[in-house]
Steps between C-alpha positions, in 0.01 A plus 500: 500500500782736590675433169179577307457832679868577445467420130193722465678781679803470271277508192321806637821686588664416168192549283392800295236745619250304289587183692474685832155640415371152413652350815345770720156450346516120529636523854218734603244267340630197691511694827141623452366153419685339793361770730150424372547130579627569852211738571254245369643229727434726799151594377617855430442500124281810534795716608546763223881486487506553123353848544829605661677416172234600247450862398162642606291720270417718801744797528430521874597136555807542278621776733508241780663236277727693261733201454224318309569724197818291465412164656190450285712464185677196654185340644315206341263242643378291205744271320387591148524869586868481592576246225387724214646814657840336542496356149430845354762653725758240394429534127466876472756570773752310286406706194525819705855416609606476135462878475519631857694425817401315816457816710248630246310170513479506880409870507232460234350201683455715811372822341280303260341330800458835676337652192258207473414518869436874494277477190305219670444719807405808296254309280326342798457839667408706192257287299152455653492143368753397769348704784365201694830312472739792557530445873555125496697411186861387491761450232777241478728347239793594278287561190532882493877475540520238225284709268737794547787279381297354211395840368840659556679250276208484253492876440880529502537228235175530305614281211621208712324172418445197721374147431166415660359151534230439234515864387848504349712813477351823631637844572550549872311828500187330360501254789538789747216697340276192498553453874430872551167475317404192705571692821292796382205276418527326839502817714154418634558125548530310826877571496462865406773615739756270345423612146516867600839439661616334175409818312693712749810283462466498120478881480804531724692261272411707193614815681829330595569406135417853385735661752782254425491606135551857624800392705317509835473211746200522734632210711802698626318667795346178632831313461680779685242482778540121525879541516465741791270259684747214450792713620309594816526139613875486447731594784734783426864417571614635831756778485834382628682759707873458560673701767868586463716573805770764442862378518709571804843667458670168564290320234562779249877498550511120480302498173720772345818320603376175341400679178847662475669166563295343218596781261869467589484127426333566162762766409783261581342237275455761228873589510607135488265352240321786323138607477376190318595282795241670724164333560177684417442562870852642544455724197173630647661574836785684330258701288284593801809607694618725214167687507525590870 
């Protein structure tokens, strides 16, 4: 068991940001499902622990649980939900890394998820259709973050083609637009919040691609913020202070006498055998003495 955990840890530490994102999502999924089993065994299955990881549509509740704006994008409960999200993340994350770096992938995952979460909250509090559900709806899953990555690479490389099972070759942007239309048409479905979050992530991905073509990287601020958070947990090296005691007259005279004796010895050797016979250390001592 220990070797398995050690192997997983090594793969995580040595993996790319894409690997780390998948590991975090899968790890969270396993932890959530194991927690559900334990609670069920103790007849506590009604405890709403997931609500402390999901993002609420209520702005008031979000103020009390601000961390859920981040944790929701790593939270899954159903197997098929995480399976399809991770497959999309793996495929399109790999395509993304062909044109961008790992820091941009990680940054876009986070801000894409934030954009999807905020649009979900705004829609549920603006449109009358969601009025009855606005105070008790929650969002979870990596879909908005994945959509940001899908649309970023699709709109950056509009002519890129991929092979689809049964459909053959298709331009990547057509697949992205098709998923966008499906989300628009499903905005009033049972999973309305999820589809709205997809749209938020997709729009953020399009914006990212547009700014990149102008030479601007919108992920820089969030990556800088993450770097500062990481550095907060690292201990700063302690300053080493060295105290020097001044020489006494006796110590000074002894040192000077020894230095003069060394120079006299070097000069004698110089007279007998010439300059080339001196070692590099002797040459340095002679040079230093000539400068005094």
